[in-house]
C-alpha positions in Angstrom: 5.8 -22.2 -3.0 4.9 -24.0 -6.2 4.5 -23.0 -9.9 2.1 -24.9 -12.1 2.7 -24.9 -15.9 1.8 -21.7 -17.7 -1.4 -21.6 -19.7 -0.9 -18.9 -22.3 -0.2 -15.6 -20.4 -1.5 -17.0 -17.1 0.6 -18.6 -14.4 -0.4 -20.4 -11.2 1.4 -19.4 -8.0 1.1 -20.7 -4.5 2.3 -18.5 -1.6 2.4 -19.6 2.0 2.5 -17.1 4.9 3.8 -18.1 8.2 3.7 -14.7 9.9 -0.1 -14.1 9.6 -1.9 -10.7 9.6 -2.6 -8.2 6.9 0.1 -7.9 4.2 1.8 -11.1 5.3 2.1 -12.3 1.6 4.3 -9.3 0.7 2.0 -7.9 -2.0 0.5 -4.5 -2.3 -2.6 -4.7 -4.5 -4.9 -2.3 -6.2 -8.4 -2.7 -7.3 -11.7 -1.1 -8.1 -15.2 -2.5 -7.4 -16.2 -2.2 -11.1 -13.1 -3.9 -12.4 -12.5 -7.7 -12.1 -9.2 -8.8 -10.6 -6.5 -7.1 -8.5 -3.4 -5.5 -9.9 0.0 -6.0 -8.2 1.3 -2.5 -7.2 4.3 -3.6 -5.2 6.2 -6.7 -4.2 7.5 -6.0 -0.7 11.0 -7.1 0.3 11.2 -9.9 2.8 7.7 -11.3 2.1 6.7 -14.6 0.6 6.2 -12.9 -2.8 9.8 -11.6 -2.8 11.0 -15.0 -1.8 9.0 -16.5 -4.7 10.7 -14.1 -7.0 14.2 -14.9 -5.7 13.5 -18.7 -6.2 11.7 -18.6 -9.5 13.2 -19.0 -12.9 12.2 -18.6 -16.5 10.5 -15.2 -16.1 7.9 -16.5 -13.6 8.3 -13.5 -11.2 5.4 -11.7 -9.6 5.8 -8.2 -10.9 4.2 -4.7 -10.6 1.5 -4.6 -13.2 0.6 -8.2 -13.2 -3.1 -9.1 -12.7 -4.3 -11.4 -10.0 -7.2 -13.2 -11.7 -8.2 -15.5 -8.9 -7.2 -16.3 -5.3 -8.1 -19.8 -4.0 -10.6 -20.1 -6.8 -12.4 -16.8 -6.0 -12.5 -14.1 -8.8 -14.3 -11.1 -7.2 -12.0 -8.5 -5.8 -13.5 -8.3 -2.4 -13.5 -12.1 -2.0 -9.9 -12.2 -3.1 -8.9 -9.6 -0.5 -10.7 -11.6 2.1 -8.6 -14.7 1.1 -5.4 -12.6 1.5 -6.5 -11.4 4.9 -7.7 -14.7 6.3 -5.7 -17.5 4.7 -2.3 -18.8 5.5 -1.8 -19.9 1.9 -3.1 -18.6 -1.4 -3.3 -20.3 -4.8 -3.3 -17.5 -7.4 -3.8 -17.3 -11.1 -1.7 -14.4 -12.4 -1.9 -12.8 -15.9 0.5 -10.4 -17.5 -2.3 -9.0 -19.8 -4.0 -5.8 -18.5 -7.1 -4.2 -20.0 -7.3 -0.4 -20.2 -9.4 -0.5 -17.0 -6.6 -2.4 -15.2 -4.0 0.0 -16.5 -6.1 2.9 -15.0 -6.3 1.0 -11.7 -2.6 0.4 -11.7 -1.8 4.1 -12.4 -4.2 5.2 -9.7 -2.9 2.7 -7.2 0.8 3.5 -7.9 -0.1 7.2 -7.4 -1.8 6.4 -4.1 1.1 4.2 -3.0 3.6 7.0 -3.8 1.5 9.5 -1.9 1.3 7.1 1.1 5.0 6.6 1.2 5.6 10.4 0.9 3.2 11.1 3.8 5.0 8.5 6.0 8.3 10.1 5.3 6.8 13.6 5.8 5.4 12.6 9.2 8.4 10.6 10.2 10.8 13.6 9.7 8.5 16.0 11.5 7.3 13.8 14.4 7.9 15.1 17.9 9.5 18.5 16.9 8.5 21.5 18.9 6.0 21.9 21.7 3.2 19.2 21.8 -0.3 20.3 21.0 -3.0 19.2 23.4 -5.9 18.7 21.0 -6.1 17.2 17.5 -8.0 19.5 15.2 -9.2 16.7 13.0 -10.8 14.4 15.6 -11.0 17.0 18.4 -9.6 14.6 21.0 -6.7 15.1 23.3 -3.2 14.1 22.0 -1.4 11.9 24.5 2.3 12.4 25.1 3.0 8.8 23.8 4.5 9.6 20.4 1.2 9.6 18.6 1.6 13.3 17.7 2.7 14.4 14.2 3.8 17.9 13.3 3.5 19.2 9.7 6.1 21.5 8.1 3.7 24.4 9.0 4.1 23.5 12.7 0.5 22.4 13.2 0.1 19.2 15.2 -2.4 16.3 15.0 -2.7 12.6 15.9 -0.4 10.9 13.5 -3.2 8.5 12.3 -5.7 11.3 11.8 -3.3 13.5 9.7 -2.1 10.5 7.8 -5.7 9.7 6.7 -6.3 13.4 5.9 -3.2 13.8 3.7 -3.7 10.5 1.8 -7.4 10.9 1.3 -7.6 14.7 0.8 -5.2 17.1 -0.7 -1.6 17.4 0.6 -2.6 20.5 2.6 -2.7 21.3 6.3 -6.3 20.9 7.6 -5.9 24.1 9.6 -3.9 26.7 7.6 -4.2 25.1 4.1 -0.4 25.1 3.6 0.3 23.2 0.4 2.8 20.3 0.6 2.3 19.1 -3.0 5.5 20.6 -4.2 7.4 18.6 -1.5 6.2 15.4 -3.1 8.5 16.1 -6.1 11.5 16.9 -3.9 13.4 14.2 -2.0 12.5 14.5 1.7 15.4 13.8 4.1 14.7 11.0 6.5 15.5 11.4 10.2 18.6 9.7 11.7 
């Protein structure tokens, strides 16, 4: 990992990923097709970005709310995401200045990330309780007894992947009985042992 000299509010950061695969750089990013750049939504513990932060000095950390201007010389959001997915190293230009559009992307992305984490905790604490259901009401396919079932607080069961997509993309409601889980988002959910 190397830092090149700052140019105004921009800094150059090089991250190397040895693990490979999606998310291997340890950054959660937010974007919108009509807005240039990607916004850093989270720096994930244990990844190259967190290591960069632990080793950097003089305020050169990668932080939530920073803007990724280019990745390996590419400035369009889709191309930057492809670089993160397919490269073992990335050279990034990072800026601390966000436009109003970038701030909106950041707020939306943080909300989606919070919702995703809540859904994971909700499904983790309910997984495998009660009698298994035989059919997922979302995809209408059989639910195998391999741990892929998730049970909501209302006791309805689905494939974990199906209900995760539903709850994140739709409202925080059961697809069958319309039970509302929105209020649980604001209450700490106990995690299983």
